[in-house]
All heavy atoms as an XYZ file, in Angstrom:
733
protein
N       0.841     -1.168      0.000
C       0.000      0.000      0.000
C       0.898      1.247      0.000
O       1.874      1.312      0.722
C      -0.906     -0.008      1.215
C      -1.899      1.083      1.172
S      -3.549      0.738      1.745
C      -3.747     -0.981      1.684
N       0.534      2.217     -0.781
C       1.381      3.390     -0.924
C       1.227      4.339      0.263
O       0.217      4.331      0.967
C       1.047      4.126     -2.220
O      -0.208      4.761     -2.093
N       2.234      5.131      0.441
C       2.228      6.122      1.521
C       1.126      7.147      1.277
O       0.425      7.557      2.216
C       3.607      6.816      1.608
C       3.591      7.929      2.623
C       4.682      5.805      1.942
N       0.950      7.512      0.026
C      -0.081      8.506     -0.305
C      -1.471      7.979      0.041
O      -2.295      8.695      0.604
C      -0.015      8.873     -1.783
C      -1.135      9.746     -2.222
N      -1.226     11.069     -1.854
C      -2.242      9.481     -2.956
C      -2.333     11.576     -2.353
N      -2.968     10.631     -3.028
N      -1.727      6.732     -0.269
C      -3.035      6.140      0.017
C      -3.297      6.119      1.524
O      -4.400      6.416      1.983
C      -3.100      4.738     -0.555
C      -4.491      4.143     -0.479
C      -4.547      2.830     -1.173
N      -4.453      3.053     -2.613
C      -4.574      2.112     -3.517
N      -4.764      0.870     -3.150
N      -4.493      2.395     -4.794
N      -2.283      5.773      2.306
C      -2.427      5.796      3.766
C      -2.691      7.208      4.272
O      -3.476      7.404      5.206
C      -1.187      5.231      4.444
C      -1.099      3.736      4.323
O      -2.107      3.059      4.146
N       0.107      3.208      4.415
N      -2.013      8.189      3.683
C      -2.208      9.572      4.116
C      -3.624     10.050      3.795
O      -4.255     10.724      4.608
C      -1.167     10.486      3.466
C      -1.231     11.888      4.003
C      -0.852     12.160      5.311
C      -1.688     12.937      3.224
C      -0.930     13.442      5.821
C      -1.771     14.209      3.721
C      -1.381     14.461      5.023
O      -1.467     15.724      5.525
N      -4.135      9.696      2.632
C      -5.497     10.084      2.263
C      -6.502      9.413      3.189
O      -7.475     10.032      3.623
C      -5.783      9.761      0.782
C      -7.251      9.938      0.459
C      -4.930     10.630     -0.126
N      -6.251      8.165      3.545
C      -7.127      7.486      4.507
C      -7.108      8.190      5.856
O      -8.145      8.320      6.510
C      -6.706      6.034      4.677
C      -7.115      5.161      3.540
C      -6.731      3.736      3.804
N      -7.093      2.917      2.660
C      -6.763      1.654      2.537
N      -6.053      1.061      3.473
N      -7.135      0.975      1.474
N      -5.936      8.622      6.290
C      -5.864      9.328      7.575
C      -6.581     10.671      7.498
O      -7.218     11.086      8.476
C      -4.414      9.501      8.027
O      -3.750     10.475      7.259
N      -6.511     11.340      6.345
C      -7.258     12.591      6.179
C      -8.760     12.341      6.234
O      -9.513     13.117      6.834
C      -6.903     13.262      4.843
C      -5.611     14.033      4.771
C      -5.407     14.587      3.365
C      -5.593     15.168      5.769
N      -9.198     11.252      5.632
C     -10.618     10.891      5.658
C     -11.070     10.627      7.094
O     -12.102     11.117      7.544
C     -10.849      9.668      4.776
C     -12.265      9.168      4.783
C     -13.291      9.917      4.233
C     -12.587      7.940      5.334
C     -14.606      9.460      4.237
C     -13.886      7.477      5.330
C     -14.887      8.244      4.788
O     -16.176      7.789      4.797
N     -10.263      9.874      7.830
C     -10.607      9.565      9.219
C     -10.605     10.833     10.077
O     -11.483     11.018     10.922
C      -9.622      8.541      9.778
C     -10.010      8.035     11.141
C      -9.126      6.899     11.576
C      -9.550      6.420     12.949
N      -8.740      5.312     13.431
N      -9.633     11.707      9.871
C      -9.605     12.969     10.606
C     -10.831     13.814     10.274
O     -11.380     14.491     11.151
C      -8.338     13.768     10.268
C      -7.091     13.255     10.915
C      -5.902     14.105     10.506
C      -4.601     13.502     10.930
N      -3.449     14.290     10.473
N     -11.246     13.793      9.012
C     -12.433     14.539      8.611
C     -13.668     14.029      9.342
O     -14.480     14.798      9.850
C     -12.649     14.437      7.102
O     -11.566     14.958      6.402
N     -13.806     12.704      9.404
C     -14.952     12.125     10.102
C     -14.908     12.425     11.597
O     -15.927     12.763     12.206
C     -15.000     10.615      9.864
C     -15.322     10.164      8.449
C     -15.266      8.654      8.368
C     -16.670     10.681      7.994
N     -13.727     12.326     12.195
C     -13.607     12.616     13.630
C     -13.854     14.083     13.936
O     -14.450     14.416     14.965
C     -12.246     12.182     14.149
C     -12.136     10.687     14.283
O     -13.126      9.991     14.461
N     -10.928     10.170     14.170
N     -13.414     14.968     13.054
C     -13.671     16.396     13.253
C     -15.164     16.677     13.159
O     -15.710     17.442     13.966
C     -12.902     17.234     12.219
O     -11.500     16.976     12.366
C     -13.164     18.713     12.396
N     -15.834     16.060     12.203
C     -17.282     16.226     12.096
C     -17.984     15.666     13.328
O     -18.960     16.242     13.817
C     -17.803     15.538     10.832
N     -17.470     14.561     13.868
C     -18.057     13.967     15.064
C     -17.854     14.856     16.284
O     -18.685     14.866     17.199
C     -17.464     12.580     15.304
C     -18.175     11.670     16.289
C     -19.637     11.477     15.895
C     -17.477     10.334     16.364
N     -16.765     15.628     16.305
C     -16.569     16.599     17.392
C     -17.657     17.665     17.370
O     -18.112     18.121     18.421
C     -15.199     17.274     17.279
C     -14.064     16.345     17.637
O     -14.308     15.325     18.323
O     -12.925     16.634     17.226
N     -18.052     18.091     16.196
C     -19.067     19.134     16.067
C     -20.480     18.594     16.190
O     -21.388     19.311     16.601
C     -18.910     19.870     14.737
C     -17.716     20.774     14.724
C     -16.508     20.518     14.147
C     -17.592     22.053     15.341
N     -15.650     21.567     14.356
C     -16.292     22.530     15.083
C     -18.462     22.851     16.086
C     -15.838     23.749     15.550
C     -18.008     24.077     16.545
C     -16.706     24.515     16.275
N     -20.697     17.349     15.787
C     -22.025     16.728     15.827
C     -21.942     15.409     16.593
O     -21.880     14.343     15.986
C     -22.543     16.467     14.405
C     -22.648     17.706     13.563
C     -21.632     18.062     12.684
C     -23.761     18.526     13.653
C     -21.734     19.202     11.911
C     -23.867     19.658     12.881
C     -22.842     19.995     12.019
O     -22.938     21.129     11.256
N     -21.936     15.439     17.929
C     -21.776     14.192     18.684
C     -22.957     13.228     18.551
O     -22.799     12.031     18.752
C     -21.608     14.659     20.126
C     -22.042     16.067     20.154
C     -21.979     16.606     18.764
N     -24.124     13.727     18.191
C     -25.273     12.868     17.979
C     -25.154     12.238     16.595
O     -25.091     12.932     15.580
C     -26.570     13.670     18.089
C     -27.802     12.806     17.997
O     -27.752     11.667     17.546
N     -28.924     13.351     18.426
N     -25.151     10.907     16.540
C     -24.932     10.207     15.264
C     -26.025     10.496     14.240
O     -25.770     10.439     13.048
C     -24.848      8.698     15.494
C     -23.684      8.271     16.337
C     -22.440      8.141     15.525
N     -21.309      7.823     16.381
C     -20.219      7.253     15.963
N     -20.082      6.941     14.703
N     -19.235      7.029     16.784
N     -27.222     10.809     14.684
C     -28.293     11.130     13.731
C     -28.001     12.421     12.976
O     -28.358     12.562     11.801
C     -29.632     11.244     14.457
C     -30.206      9.942     15.009
C     -31.476     10.223     15.800
C     -30.486      8.972     13.887
N     -27.365     13.359     13.626
C     -26.994     14.619     12.973
C     -25.667     14.491     12.222
O     -25.427     15.190     11.240
C     -26.902     15.744     14.002
C     -28.175     15.983     14.729
N     -29.305     16.455     14.108
C     -28.517     15.790     16.016
C     -30.280     16.559     14.980
N     -29.823     16.151     16.164
N     -24.809     13.592     12.715
C     -23.483     13.423     12.122
C     -23.518     12.636     10.809
O     -22.736     12.911      9.893
C     -22.583     12.705     13.127
C     -21.259     12.276     12.596
C     -20.158     13.056     12.417
C     -20.892     10.957     12.175
N     -19.127     12.299     11.921
C     -19.558     11.009     11.759
C     -21.565      9.746     12.116
C     -18.878      9.885     11.293
C     -20.891      8.628     11.646
C     -19.559      8.714     11.243
N     -24.434     11.685     10.695
C     -24.458     10.780      9.543
C     -24.581     11.486      8.192
O     -23.829     11.160      7.262
C     -25.584      9.750      9.724
C     -25.673      8.744      8.625
C     -24.498      7.816      8.605
N     -24.698      6.815      7.553
C     -23.734      6.216      6.918
N     -22.495      6.455      7.233
N     -23.989      5.347      5.973
N     -25.480     12.476      8.028
C     -25.522     13.167      6.726
C     -24.214     13.891      6.392
O     -23.795     13.933      5.233
C     -26.664     14.164      6.871
C     -27.480     13.664      8.000
C     -26.560     12.911      8.897
N     -23.560     14.422      7.415
C     -22.276     15.097      7.192
C     -21.226     14.063      6.772
O     -20.418     14.319      5.873
C     -21.827     15.831      8.480
C     -22.900     16.811      8.964
C     -20.501     16.544      8.270
C     -23.237     17.911      8.003
N     -21.246     12.890      7.404
C     -20.299     11.832      7.043
C     -20.515     11.374      5.605
O     -19.545     11.123      4.874
C     -20.447     10.660      8.011
N     -21.761     11.270      5.189
C     -22.041     10.889      3.800
C     -21.557     11.960      2.820
O     -21.067     11.644      1.732
C     -23.534     10.641      3.619
C     -24.096      9.407      4.328
C     -25.610      9.369      4.179
C     -23.457      8.150      3.801
N     -21.677     13.214      3.206
C     -21.197     14.315      2.363
C     -19.667     14.265      2.246
O     -19.119     14.457      1.153
C     -21.655     15.645      2.955
C     -21.293     16.838      2.139
C     -21.769     18.134      2.792
O     -22.061     18.175      3.989
N     -21.851     19.179      2.010
N     -18.987     14.009      3.363
C     -17.529     13.897      3.341
C     -17.113     12.736      2.442
O     -16.198     12.861      1.626
C     -16.979     13.718      4.779
C     -17.160     15.006      5.575
C     -15.509     13.312      4.756
C     -16.890     14.860      7.057
N     -17.808     11.608      2.575
C     -17.498     10.437      1.748
C     -17.679     10.750      0.260
O     -16.852     10.377     -0.581
C     -18.398      9.263      2.152
C     -18.233      8.021      1.335
C     -16.858      7.436      1.543
N     -16.654      6.262      0.719
C     -16.008      5.192      1.105
N     -15.487      5.143      2.314
N     -15.856      4.185      0.298
N     -18.753     11.467     -0.066
C     -19.009     11.831     -1.458
C     -17.909     12.735     -2.004
O     -17.499     12.592     -3.169
C     -20.372     12.507     -1.581
N     -17.411     13.648     -1.189
C     -16.338     14.534     -1.632
C     -15.048     13.750     -1.898
O     -14.341     14.013     -2.870
C     -16.095     15.634     -0.602
C     -17.215     16.646     -0.531
C     -17.040     17.631      0.608
O     -16.227     17.423      1.511
N     -17.814     18.703      0.569
N     -14.741     12.797     -1.023
C     -13.542     11.980     -1.239
C     -13.710     11.078     -2.458
O     -12.780     10.897     -3.237
C     -13.227     11.149      0.013
C     -12.364     11.872      1.012
C     -12.904     12.780      1.897
C     -11.000     11.653      1.055
C     -12.112     13.447      2.816
C     -10.187     12.314      1.966
C     -10.752     13.215      2.845
N     -14.894     10.508     -2.626
C     -15.141      9.634     -3.778
C     -15.097     10.408     -5.093
O     -14.677      9.879     -6.119
C     -16.494      8.931     -3.636
C     -16.512      7.835     -2.610
C     -15.662      6.633     -2.992
O     -15.503      6.365     -4.191
O     -15.156      5.978     -2.067
N     -15.527     11.661     -5.082
C     -15.534     12.471     -6.302
C     -14.114     12.702     -6.830
O     -13.909     12.800     -8.038
C     -16.226     13.804     -6.045
N     -13.161     12.771     -5.926
C     -11.784     13.028     -6.361
C     -10.938     11.760     -6.368
O      -9.729     11.828     -6.538
C     -11.146     14.076     -5.451
O     -11.141     13.642     -4.115
N     -11.558     10.618     -6.222
C     -10.824      9.358     -6.149
C     -10.091      9.010     -7.441
O      -8.971      8.511     -7.414
C     -11.794      8.242     -5.803
C     -11.125      6.928     -5.590
C     -12.111      5.878     -5.191
N     -11.414      4.752     -4.621
C     -11.969      3.816     -3.925
N     -13.260      3.862     -3.696
N     -11.263      2.831     -3.446
N     -10.668      9.281     -8.569
C     -10.062      8.913     -9.843
C      -9.089      9.929    -10.399
O      -8.624      9.788    -11.526
N      -8.764     10.932     -9.635
C      -7.847     11.984    -10.095
C      -6.468     11.378    -10.352
O      -5.931     10.648     -9.531
C      -7.755     13.083     -9.040
C      -7.063     14.324     -9.506
C      -7.790     15.040    -10.621
O      -8.988     15.274    -10.492
O      -7.135     15.349    -11.630
N      -5.888     11.706    -11.501
C      -4.588     11.137    -11.851
C      -3.476     12.173    -11.957
O      -2.306     11.806    -11.981
C      -4.693     10.365    -13.166
O      -5.115     11.245    -14.190
N      -3.828     13.445    -11.996
C      -2.816     14.499    -12.100
C      -2.163     14.726    -10.735
O      -2.839     15.075     -9.771
C      -3.468     15.798    -12.585
O      -2.582     16.876    -12.442
N      -0.837     14.534    -10.632
C      -0.164     14.725     -9.341
C      -0.313     16.150     -8.787
O      -0.431     16.335     -7.582
C       1.302     14.424     -9.641
C       1.296     13.630    -10.886
C       0.087     14.052    -11.652
N      -0.333     17.119     -9.666
C      -0.480     18.511     -9.214
C      -1.865     18.716     -8.603
O      -2.002     19.311     -7.531
C      -0.248     19.487    -10.395
C      -0.536     20.914     -9.974
C       1.158     19.341    -10.933
N      -2.885     18.202     -9.257
C      -4.263     18.337     -8.757
C      -4.448     17.551     -7.456
O      -5.129     18.004     -6.541
C      -5.248     17.856     -9.823
C      -6.683     17.907     -9.397
C      -7.172     19.330     -9.215
N      -8.565     19.291     -8.795
C      -9.102     20.069     -7.879
N      -8.382     21.019     -7.314
N     -10.351     19.945     -7.550
N      -3.810     16.395     -7.363
C      -3.906     15.596     -6.140
C      -3.301     16.351     -4.963
O      -3.893     16.408     -3.880
C      -3.223     14.225     -6.339
C      -4.038     13.379     -7.309
C      -3.046     13.508     -5.015
C      -3.351     12.099     -7.735
N      -2.132     16.936     -5.165
C      -1.505     17.704     -4.083
C      -2.359     18.912     -3.703
O      -2.450     19.280     -2.533
C      -0.097     18.158     -4.487
C       0.908     17.035     -4.479
C       1.008     16.376     -3.119
O       1.025     17.035     -2.092
N       1.036     15.049     -3.121
N      -3.001     19.539     -4.679
C      -3.885     20.661     -4.403
C      -5.077     20.200     -3.564
O      -5.462     20.888     -2.601
C      -4.367     21.284     -5.713
C      -5.256     22.485     -5.534
C      -5.769     23.019     -6.869
O      -5.564     22.411     -7.916
N      -6.440     24.148     -6.821
N      -5.656     19.063     -3.901
C      -6.786     18.539     -3.130
C      -6.375     18.194     -1.699
O      -7.118     18.467     -0.751
C      -7.357     17.298     -3.819
C      -8.128     17.527     -5.108
C      -8.402     16.211     -5.802
C      -9.424     18.261     -4.824
N      -5.183     17.616     -1.537
C      -4.693     17.284     -0.198
C      -4.494     18.553      0.622
O      -4.899     18.625      1.789
C      -3.385     16.453     -0.295
C      -2.701     16.350      1.054
C      -3.680     15.076     -0.845
N      -3.884     19.573      0.019
C      -3.684     20.844      0.732
C      -5.007     21.488      1.114
O      -5.161     22.003      2.227
C      -2.863     21.811     -0.130
C      -1.410     21.865      0.287
C      -0.637     22.933     -0.444
N       0.033     22.298     -1.584
C      -0.264     22.530     -2.862
N      -1.166     23.406     -3.194
N       0.373     21.890     -3.818
N      -5.969     21.463      0.203
C      -7.285     22.035      0.500
C      -7.959     21.293      1.651
O      -8.556     21.919      2.530
C      -8.177     21.986     -0.742
C      -7.782     22.958     -1.821
C      -8.574     22.756     -3.104
O      -9.483     21.895     -3.141
O      -8.287     23.465     -4.080
N      -7.831     19.974      1.654
C      -8.424     19.182      2.733
C      -7.748     19.493      4.062
O      -8.418     19.648      5.092
C      -8.307     17.675      2.423
O      -8.915     17.418      1.158
C      -8.972     16.848      3.492
N      -6.431     19.606      4.064
C      -5.715     19.959      5.293
C      -6.140     21.331      5.798
O      -6.322     21.534      7.006
C      -4.212     19.932      5.051
C      -3.653     18.553      4.828
C      -2.221     18.573      4.330
O      -1.753     19.636      3.861
O      -1.573     17.519      4.403
N      -6.308     22.291      4.886
C      -6.734     23.635      5.279
C      -8.139     23.629      5.872
O      -8.399     24.305      6.872
C      -6.681     24.586      4.081
C      -5.262     24.861      3.609
O      -4.314     24.599      4.381
O      -5.115     25.320      2.453
N      -9.034     22.862      5.270
C     -10.405     22.769      5.791
C     -10.398     22.126      7.171
O     -11.104     22.584      8.081
C     -11.311     21.996      4.808
C     -12.642     21.661      5.453
C     -11.530     22.799      3.543
N      -9.590     21.100      7.357
C      -9.498     20.462      8.671
C      -8.960     21.422      9.728
O      -9.440     21.438     10.860
C      -8.625     19.214      8.604
C      -9.267     17.985      8.005
C      -8.246     16.871      7.850
C     -10.430     17.518      8.843
N      -7.960     22.211      9.362
C      -7.434     23.208     10.296
C      -8.482     24.257     10.634
O      -8.584     24.706     11.776
C      -6.194     23.890      9.722
C      -4.984     22.969      9.709
O      -4.998     21.960     10.449
O      -4.033     23.254      8.947
N      -9.258     24.645      9.637
C     -10.279     25.676      9.832
C     -11.411     25.193     10.738
O     -11.911     25.943     11.568
C     -10.849     26.090      8.477
C     -11.905     27.161      8.551
C     -12.455     27.499      7.177
O     -11.821     27.152      6.167
O     -13.525     28.123      7.127
N     -11.817     23.942     10.588
C     -12.957     23.413     11.327
C     -12.569     22.644     12.586
O     -13.402     21.954     13.162
C     -13.811     22.517     10.427
C     -14.621     23.304      9.450
C     -14.268     23.351      8.106
C     -15.742     24.015      9.852
C     -15.004     24.077      7.197
C     -16.482     24.748      8.956
C     -16.111     24.775      7.624
O     -16.838     25.498      6.731
N     -11.327     22.748     13.005
C     -10.896     22.064     14.217
C     -11.710     22.559     15.407
O     -11.855     23.754     15.617
C      -9.404     22.318     14.461
C      -8.805     21.474     15.541
C      -8.711     20.021     15.161
O      -8.539     19.687     14.001
N      -8.846     19.158     16.125
N     -12.259     21.637     16.170
C     -13.096     21.995     17.318
C     -12.206     22.459     18.475
O     -11.159     21.873     18.724
C     -13.919     20.790     17.761
C     -15.069     21.143     18.632
N     -14.927     21.397     19.966
C     -16.376     21.301     18.359
C     -16.104     21.688     20.484
N     -17.006     21.629     19.516
N     -12.603     23.529     19.196
C     -11.760     24.005     20.302
C     -11.697     23.018     21.472
O     -10.702     22.991     22.192
C     -12.429     25.317     20.724
C     -13.796     25.266     20.160
C     -13.756     24.375     18.966
N     -12.737     22.209     21.651
C     -12.746     21.184     22.693
C     -13.148     19.848     22.071
O     -14.304     19.437     22.161
C     -13.744     21.544     23.801
C     -13.408     22.763     24.636
C     -14.576     23.150     25.522
C     -12.182     22.485     25.466
N     -12.206     19.168     21.416
C     -12.564     17.917     20.755
C     -13.040     16.876     21.762
O     -12.584     16.844     22.907
C     -11.278     17.479     20.067
C     -10.200     18.218     20.733
C     -10.793     19.463     21.293
N     -13.958     16.028     21.310
C     -14.511     14.988     22.170
C     -13.452     13.930     22.450
O     -12.763     13.477     21.548
C     -15.721     14.330     21.504
C     -16.364     13.284     22.372
C     -17.217     13.657     23.396
C     -16.101     11.941     22.204
C     -17.799     12.713     24.223
C     -16.674     10.988     23.016
C     -17.526     11.375     24.023
O     -18.086     10.447     24.844
N     -13.335     13.570     23.723
C     -12.422     12.500     24.120
C     -13.207     11.523     24.974
O     -13.954     11.923     25.870
C     -11.253     13.052     24.934
C     -10.337     13.943     24.162
C      -9.195     14.413     25.009
C      -8.322     15.358     24.203
N      -7.264     15.946     24.986
N     -13.016     10.247     24.696
C     -13.646      9.248     25.547
C     -13.067      9.365     26.947
O     -11.889      9.678     27.119
C     -13.423      7.847     24.985
C     -14.168      7.601     23.712
C     -13.529      7.619     22.492
C     -15.537      7.375     23.728
C     -14.219      7.408     21.307
C     -16.244      7.165     22.562
C     -15.574      7.173     21.358
O     -16.267      6.977     20.194
N     -13.875      9.104     27.937
C     -13.434      9.307     29.322
C     -12.258      8.426     29.704
O     -11.414      8.836     30.500
C     -14.604      9.053     30.291
O     -15.107      7.743     30.062
C     -15.698     10.071     30.092
N     -12.160      7.231     29.136
C     -11.061      6.326     29.487
C      -9.863      6.455     28.548
O      -8.857      5.767     28.744
C     -11.563      4.873     29.480
O     -12.153      4.588     28.219
C     -12.580      4.639     30.585
N      -9.944      7.318     27.559
C      -8.836      7.533     26.622
C      -7.812      8.492     27.240
O      -8.126      9.241     28.171
C      -9.362      8.103     25.312
N      -6.565      8.483     26.748
C      -5.590      9.450     27.255
C      -6.119     10.880     27.105
O      -6.591     11.273     26.052
C      -4.368      9.229     26.362
C      -4.499      7.819     25.902
C      -5.982      7.571     25.776
N      -6.076     11.624     28.185
C      -6.625     12.978     28.202
C      -8.062     13.018     28.687
O      -8.606     14.085     28.932
N      -8.692     11.859     28.841
C     -10.057     11.781     29.346
C     -10.087     11.910     30.857
O      -9.069     11.784     31.547
N     -11.260     12.134     31.410
C     -11.377     12.378     32.847
C     -11.153     11.135     33.692
O     -10.797     11.243     34.862
C     -12.773     12.941     33.179
O     -13.756     12.032     32.696
C     -12.960     14.305     32.544
N     -11.318      9.942     33.126
C     -11.126      8.708     33.879
C      -9.862      7.951     33.465
O      -9.683      6.795     33.829
C     -12.322      7.772     33.694
C     -13.588      8.267     34.332
C     -14.668      7.229     34.165
C     -15.954      7.681     34.803
N     -17.014      6.664     34.637
N      -8.990      8.585     32.718
C      -7.792      7.905     32.235
C      -6.912      7.501     33.406
O      -6.572      8.328     34.261
C      -7.032      8.802     31.259
C      -5.785      8.166     30.700
C      -5.873      7.049     29.905
C      -4.532      8.676     30.988
C      -4.736      6.455     29.373
C      -3.404      8.089     30.478
C      -3.503      6.983     29.671
O      -2.388      6.388     29.156
N      -6.526      6.244     33.463
C      -5.660      5.647     34.487
C      -6.223      5.807     35.895
O      -5.487      5.841     36.864
C      -4.250      6.222     34.410
C      -3.502      5.783     33.173
C      -2.035      6.182     33.189
O      -1.653      7.065     33.977
O      -1.294      5.614     32.394
N      -7.534      5.907     36.003
C      -8.142      5.963     37.319
C      -8.252      4.550     37.864
O      -8.554      3.612     37.145
C      -9.533      6.599     37.232
C     -10.166      6.809     38.587
C     -11.543      7.365     38.444
N     -11.490      8.759     38.037
C     -12.574      9.507     37.919
N     -13.763      9.026     38.149
N     -12.462     10.769     37.567
N      -8.036      4.399     39.135
C      -8.146      3.119     39.835
C      -7.201      2.057     39.299
O      -7.563      0.909     39.153
C      -9.590      2.591     39.783
C     -10.574      3.524     40.447
O     -10.206      4.186     41.416
N     -11.781      3.594     39.946
N      -5.983      2.435     39.021
C      -4.997      1.435     38.576
C      -3.994      1.200     39.655
O      -3.636      1.930     40.437
C      -4.297      1.903     37.306
C      -5.181      1.707     36.127
C      -4.375      1.820     34.873
C      -5.289      1.499     33.703
N      -4.606      1.369     32.485
């Protein structure tokens, strides 16, 4: 698997997690997730390296712009309120 493909997958996952930070209710989040998926699928067949790099940069910029000030963290995850409690 190529490094570029892994990076695009990580961008997709970050996009979904960022949307989940803004819409914690899955009923509200699901249409946004489908929209994100459609945007990634629309550019899937792109073959021009210049256009691909432009799309990656645009996606990174959008992720930076929409970063939530208080991202959701599971309580038992690192940084959560119950992390390493009672160990």
